[in-house]
C-alpha positions, 0 to 999 in steps of 0.5 A: 563525272556523272557517276561521281555526282550521283554518288554525292547525291546519294550521300546527301540523302537523309537517313529515315528512322522509324518513329516507333523505334525512336519512341521505344528507345526513349522509353527504354532510356527513361526506365533505365534512368528510373531504375538507377535512381531508385536503386538503394546504395548498398553501403548506406542501407547497411549502415542504416540497418546497423544504426537501427539495430544499435538503437533497438539494442540500446532501447532494450538495454535501457528498458531492462535497466529501468525495469530492474530499477523499478522493482523494489527490493523486499525488506526482510525482517531480521531473524529473531534469535532463539529465546525472544518473547513478549514481556509486559511492563508496568508504567504510569497510567496515561504516560504509556506513549511517553514511556514507549518513546523513552524506551525506544530512545534508550534502545537506540542510544545503547545499541540494543536493537539486536536484542530488544525488537518492538515496543507496543502500546496496545490501542484500538479505535473506538466510536462513541456518540457524544452531544449527538455526534459520532466521535472516533478516539484511540483507546488504550486496551490495557491502561498502564501496560506496555508490551516489549518483544525482547531477548531476556538477559541481564543487559536487556532487563537493565535497559528496560527496567531503568527507563524513566516511567517504567515501574516494573515487569509483570512477573512471578516472584523475581522472574518476568513472565513472558506472554504466550504467543496466542495471547500476543497474536490476539492483542495484535489482531485486535489492534489491526482491526479495520472496524472501530469498536463502538463504545457502549455508554449504557447497560441493561435496565437503563433509560435511554433515548433514541436519537436517530431513525424512525423512532427518533425521540422515543424514550425506552428501557434497554432490554438487551445488548448485542456487542457482536452486531453492535445492536441494542433492543429497547422497550418503547411505549407505543399504543399504550404498551411496551414494544421492543425496537432494535437499533444501532448502538449509535442511535441511542444515548443514555438519559 
């Protein structure tokens, strides 16, 4: 009996666990749980990468399409057939623009765009001083004349010649004379000039009055005109003798 009671007492004795070992075990369990929670799901990561790659490709494709759409196509002028030249047409003076519209309408209505290409009324901008103010006007370089770029044949001659307001071609004998290309280039360049031409309303020897600048209200005589520089030299009376003064065209007016 004594032996059995001793064995029962031993079984009832509590198992003592070292506190340090318990702490280490708990920390290990916490770290394991954190690793499991932070580990990414392979399938979801793969799907996410595929979605991002698809979005990137789509954005790239859209960008390429937008670039393609933004690039404007260069308009190429139709090639001129051999024999095309510029001809000069007479018209009623003062009606050049109206005749131009009439001719352009006939070209379109009769389907001659592939044989008659351009109709030009040569003009240039001109600045003049009027009533003390600068005024810009459009001046016809060759009043009563119109330039036509065309392939000359019986059909085109008929279309142009029978346009209301056209009186005739400039010609030698019975044959219209084409302009030389250097003449055409000179006229077109003159029309495209950025600086307007200044209209001169006086000439050498005429009396003028200076209307602007330090010599304003001085009277004088035109001594020289420099059209290239748009300057005029005026002889004014200062201190009892004539003194040359150079001013801009728009700083003087004819008396």
